[in-house]
C-alpha positions as a printed NumPy array, in Angstrom:
array([[   1.745,   76.871, -158.349],
       [   4.477,   73.866, -158.437],
       [   3.322,   72.655, -161.669],
       [   3.761,   76.144, -163.37 ],
       [   7.016,   76.719, -161.779],
       [   8.348,   72.961, -163.287],
       [   6.879,   74.274, -166.381],
       [   8.823,   77.45 , -166.894],
       [  11.861,   75.917, -165.443],
       [  11.762,   72.925, -168.248],
       [  11.022,   76.069, -170.707],
       [  14.042,   78.088, -169.684],
       [  16.06 ,   74.822, -169.742],
       [  14.845,   74.357, -173.368],
       [  15.844,   77.809, -174.421],
       [  19.12 ,   77.535, -172.871],
       [  19.971,   74.088, -174.596],
       [  18.997,   75.829, -177.744],
       [  20.857,   79.127, -177.4  ],
       [  23.964,   76.987, -176.346],
       [  23.717,   74.612, -179.496],
       [  23.135,   77.517, -182.1  ],
       [  25.307,   79.921, -180.777],
       [  22.521,   82.879, -181.095],
       [  21.759,   85.928, -179.671],
       [  18.506,   85.009, -178.282],
       [  17.571,   85.165, -174.508],
       [  15.076,   83.04 , -172.334],
       [  11.951,   84.129, -171.717],
       [   9.467,   82.902, -169.143],
       [   5.551,   83.914, -169.328],
       [   4.688,   83.387, -165.338],
       [   4.756,   86.341, -162.761],
       [   6.714,   84.113, -160.067],
       [   9.658,   86.319, -158.827],
       [  11.466,   83.481, -158.06 ],
       [  11.226,   82.605, -161.953],
       [  11.809,   86.273, -163.12 ],
       [  15.037,   86.665, -160.822],
       [  16.52 ,   83.056, -162.394],
       [  15.182,   84.77 , -166.143],
       [  17.355,   87.989, -165.546],
       [  20.222,   86.103, -164.18 ],
       [  20.371,   83.957, -167.041],
       [  19.934,   86.401, -169.357],
       [  22.453,   88.464, -167.834],
       [  24.789,   85.673, -167.943],
       [  24.194,   85.517, -171.6  ],
       [  24.608,   89.107, -172.378],
       [  28.316,   88.81 , -170.633],
       [  28.992,   85.5  , -172.669],
       [  27.931,   87.12 , -175.83 ],
       [  29.817,   90.282, -175.435],
       [  32.8  ,   88.23 , -174.461],
       [  32.643,   86.098, -177.634],
       [  32.2  ,   89.173, -179.75 ],
       [  35.387,   90.532, -177.99 ],
       [  37.426,   87.726, -178.683],
       [  36.396,   87.607, -182.567],
       [  37.487,   91.234, -182.733],
       [  40.533,   90.343, -180.943],
       [  41.179,   87.23 , -183.28 ],
       [  40.219,   89.601, -186.39 ],
       [  43.139,   92.075, -185.419],
       [  45.592,   89.546, -184.657],
       [  45.247,   87.738, -187.749],
       [  45.445,   91.387, -189.704],
       [  48.694,   92.281, -187.659],
       [  49.952,   88.866, -188.419],
       [  49.127,   89.027, -192.17 ],
       [  50.968,   92.482, -192.194],
       [  53.856,   91.658, -190.222],
       [  54.491,   88.589, -192.459],
       [  53.949,   90.403, -195.641],
       [  56.306,   93.232, -194.227],
       [  58.958,   90.881, -193.51 ],
       [  58.636,   88.888, -196.889],
       [  59.425,   91.986, -198.811],
       [  62.733,   93.119, -197.84 ],
       [  63.684,   89.494, -197.189],
       [  62.876,   88.407, -201.154],
       [  65.087,   91.662, -201.886],
       [  67.884,   90.632, -200.027],
       [  67.915,   87.039, -201.352],
       [  68.14 ,   88.166, -204.815],
       [  71.02 ,   90.344, -203.882],
       [  72.694,   87.583, -202.691],
       [  72.454,   85.614, -205.466],
       [  73.598,   88.817, -207.677],
       [  77.035,   88.885, -205.573],
       [  77.217,   84.932, -205.594],
       [  78.277,   85.572, -209.177],
       [  80.999,   88.427, -209.059],
       [  82.698,   87.566, -205.891],
       [  85.937,   85.812, -204.848],
       [  85.646,   82.219, -203.384],
       [  86.014,   83.12 , -199.904],
       [  83.199,   85.944, -200.221],
       [  81.431,   83.278, -202.086],
       [  81.564,   81.022, -198.928],
       [  80.331,   83.903, -196.455],
       [  77.749,   84.684, -198.815],
       [  76.645,   81.152, -199.188],
       [  75.99 ,   81.511, -195.672],
       [  74.18 ,   84.45 , -195.514],
       [  71.679,   82.861, -198.026],
       [  71.153,   79.691, -196.079],
       [  70.068,   81.584, -193.251],
       [  68.142,   84.037, -195.017],
       [  66.439,   80.405, -196.694],
       [  65.71 ,   79.119, -193.153],
       [  63.767,   82.636, -191.912],
       [  61.904,   82.399, -195.464],
       [  60.999,   78.909, -194.744],
       [  59.953,   79.574, -190.974],
       [  57.811,   82.582, -192.303],
       [  56.003,   80.707, -195.027],
       [  54.624,   78.426, -191.907],
       [  53.507,   81.707, -190.172],
       [  51.728,   83.021, -193.465],
       [  50.231,   79.631, -193.842],
       [  48.673,   79.573, -190.604],
       [  47.035,   82.91 , -191.073],
       [  45.422,   81.703, -193.985],
       [  43.974,   78.923, -192.338],
       [  42.354,   81.235, -189.9  ],
       [  41.007,   83.649, -192.621],
       [  39.858,   80.856, -194.866],
       [  38.303,   78.624, -192.325],
       [  35.908,   82.015, -191.694],
       [  35.482,   82.902, -195.178],
       [  36.56 ,   81.007, -198.137],
       [  36.653,   82.425, -201.62 ],
       [  34.931,   80.203, -203.939],
       [  35.558,   80.699, -207.342],
       [  35.457,   78.024, -210.61 ],
       [  38.969,   77.343, -211.796],
       [  40.923,   75.051, -213.858],
       [  42.239,   72.146, -211.019],
       [  44.612,   70.56 , -213.679],
       [  45.848,   73.577, -214.924],
       [  46.647,   74.908, -211.442],
       [  48.31 ,   71.746, -210.473],
       [  50.404,   71.591, -213.623],
       [  51.645,   75.245, -212.96 ],
       [  52.988,   74.406, -209.857],
       [  54.675,   71.07 , -210.821],
       [  56.678,   73.473, -213.487],
       [  57.432,   76.187, -210.791],
       [  59.155,   72.959, -208.92 ],
       [  60.884,   71.441, -212.323],
       [  64.286,   73.26 , -211.587],
       [  64.325,   72.472, -207.945],
       [  63.757,   68.626, -208.862],
       [  65.988,   68.637, -211.374],
       [  68.807,   69.985, -209.065],
       [  68.049,   66.965, -206.813],
       [  68.017,   64.402, -209.302],
       [  64.424,   63.669, -208.834],
       [  62.867,   62.059, -211.802],
       [  58.879,   63.386, -211.936],
       [  56.255,   61.121, -213.616],
       [  52.75 ,   63.328, -214.234],
       [  49.521,   61.439, -215.019],
       [  46.877,   64.566, -214.507],
       [  43.309,   64.198, -216.356],
       [  42.7  ,   67.607, -218.196],
       [  40.395,   69.912, -217.733],
       [  39.015,   69.338, -214.24 ],
       [  37.035,   72.091, -213.419],
       [  36.021,   72.646, -209.235],
       [  34.017,   75.523, -207.358],
       [  36.876,   75.798, -204.501],
       [  39.365,   78.199, -203.009],
       [  42.195,   78.285, -205.78 ],
       [  44.995,   79.748, -203.283],
       [  44.558,   77.233, -200.692],
       [  44.534,   74.325, -203.323],
       [  48.092,   76.094, -204.074],
       [  49.39 ,   76.446, -200.851],
       [  48.334,   72.337, -200.471],
       [  50.622,   71.638, -203.731],
       [  53.052,   73.95 , -202.454],
       [  53.233,   72.341, -199.354],
       [  53.658,   68.847, -200.795],
       [  56.141,   69.447, -203.44 ],
       [  58.598,   71.129, -200.965],
       [  57.902,   68.195, -198.611],
       [  59.203,   65.833, -201.993],
       [  62.174,   68.392, -201.997],
       [  63.459,   67.825, -198.457],
       [  62.808,   64.052, -198.311],
       [  61.918,   62.25 , -201.951],
       [  64.891,   60.073, -203.214],
       [  65.398,   59.548, -207.081],
       [  61.3  ,   59.5  , -208.033],
       [  58.501,   61.186, -207.686],
       [  54.846,   60.437, -209.202],
       [  51.718,   62.851, -208.98 ],
       [  48.301,   61.646, -209.922],
       [  45.348,   64.133, -210.654],
       [  41.957,   61.962, -211.269],
       [  38.367,   62.4  , -211.583],
       [  35.946,   59.517, -210.738],
       [  32.421,   60.25 , -211.421],
       [  32.991,   63.652, -209.478],
       [  35.63 ,   62.085, -206.797],
       [  38.587,   64.133, -207.472],
       [  41.576,   62.467, -206.09 ],
       [  45.24 ,   63.534, -206.265],
       [  48.042,   61.408, -205.244],
       [  51.73 ,   62.182, -204.293],
       [  54.067,   59.53 , -204.365],
       [  57.732,   59.502, -203.661],
       [  60.931,   56.957, -202.473],
       [  62.715,   58.065, -199.744],
       [  66.333,   56.96 , -198.604],
       [  65.464,   55.454, -195.234],
       [  62.422,   53.947, -193.876],
       [  59.802,   56.478, -192.103],
       [  59.686,   55.621, -188.279],
       [  55.94 ,   56.436, -186.574],
       [  54.436,   57.232, -189.997],
       [  50.911,   57.295, -187.867],
       [  52.399,   60.711, -186.322],
       [  53.419,   62.669, -189.473],
       [  49.806,   64.735, -189.591],
       [  50.431,   65.502, -185.688],
       [  51.073,   69.083, -185.348],
       [  55.134,   69.698, -184.28 ],
       [  55.938,   65.987, -185.003],
       [  58.957,   65.829, -187.366],
       [  60.621,   62.574, -188.831],
       [  63.917,   64.515, -189.237],
       [  65.202,   64.533, -185.22 ],
       [  68.523,   66.249, -186.529],
       [  66.426,   69.044, -188.125],
       [  68.846,   69.239, -190.905],
       [  65.963,   70.235, -193.475],
       [  64.592,   73.016, -191.191],
       [  61.774,   70.87 , -190.577],
       [  59.75 ,   72.129, -187.443],
       [  56.916,   69.225, -188.009],
       [  54.531,   71.781, -189.483],
       [  54.315,   70.856, -193.049],
       [  51.855,   67.873, -193.404],
       [  49.872,   69.378, -190.258],
       [  49.257,   72.278, -192.111],
       [  48.258,   70.385, -195.73 ],
       [  45.589,   68.451, -193.438],
       [  44.022,   71.551, -192.065],
       [  43.864,   72.865, -195.565],
       [  42.144,   70.27 , -196.756],
       [  39.772,   69.589, -194.139],
       [  38.981,   73.393, -194.316],
       [  38.078,   72.29 , -198.348],
       [  35.857,   69.807, -197.379],
       [  38.149,   67.303, -198.081],
       [  39.858,   64.143, -196.68 ],
       [  43.787,   63.069, -196.693],
       [  45.143,   59.821, -196.652],
       [  49.143,   58.655, -195.633],
       [  50.558,   55.381, -196.343],
       [  53.678,   54.356, -195.559],
       [  55.214,   50.912, -197.351],
       [  58.608,   50.149, -197.127],
       [  60.912,   53.26 , -198.775],
       [  57.585,   54.481, -200.534],
       [  55.818,   57.243, -199.022],
       [  51.911,   58.233, -200.516],
       [  49.476,   60.725, -199.751],
       [  46.044,   61.01 , -201.386],
       [  43.665,   63.963, -200.929],
       [  40.202,   63.211, -201.81 ],
       [  37.556,   65.84 , -202.395],
       [  33.333,   65.483, -203.372],
       [  31.175,   67.73 , -204.656],
       [  33.557,   70.16 , -205.913],
       [  32.659,   69.769, -209.509],
       [  32.22 ,   73.327, -211.779],
       [  30.606,   74.259, -215.073],
       [  33.615,   73.835, -217.568],
       [  31.312,   75.792, -219.884],
       [  31.083,   78.787, -217.488],
       [  34.863,   79.336, -217.007],
       [  35.697,   78.634, -220.69 ],
       [  33.368,   81.532, -221.159]])
């Protein structure tokens, strides 16, 4: 009898370990008729049912929250964009005093837009971590398009760009997430870069390496902390930084199965993204 009880307890323990490791909806079972083992089995299964129900409720709440956040940021983004457009039009028509007031309004709207974009990025990470939208697309063209969109802003800050992109790199991944990675890194360059920047995209035997390099006016302190959430090298927050940009990039890259390396040497700041096993079929995308 003792041997049978020990055998069943061992079996129940094995079932629990499997259920906990694989997050299934399974239950523990017993093949004996001992009352004490049956009571133990019922108690374990009741606890498993409560846990599963709690997990399901939490998943539903998370989806509802993410959807609410997506709707809210979209509802804010639309009137914000329209307001910024009207301010730009008014700046062209009004007196110097009015222009100064409008510039203050524009700066505040830009700040709101900056923080709103981070909310949108967090929601994107939550959404994509559960369901990546994998398609074949031309990574070379995607990066070139984002660089072109930032061309005027880089020129306005007198930042010369050296671009070295291998052509026609076709990958199978989530294009939206790659675009957000590029936008965050280019936005970081706009805030902190000085004089020049370099962007390279290389495909070496299926290993894709994307490098963003820029010079900074001052040496970066605590470089090993830059990927930590909420850390910012700009204590004054003159650039509206809340220390999320590089942390978001790291989360996006990790979600896509990539790796991010950061290095600082004197006034040279380098971020390299490494991706493997993303190669797509160039013929299928061209067709």
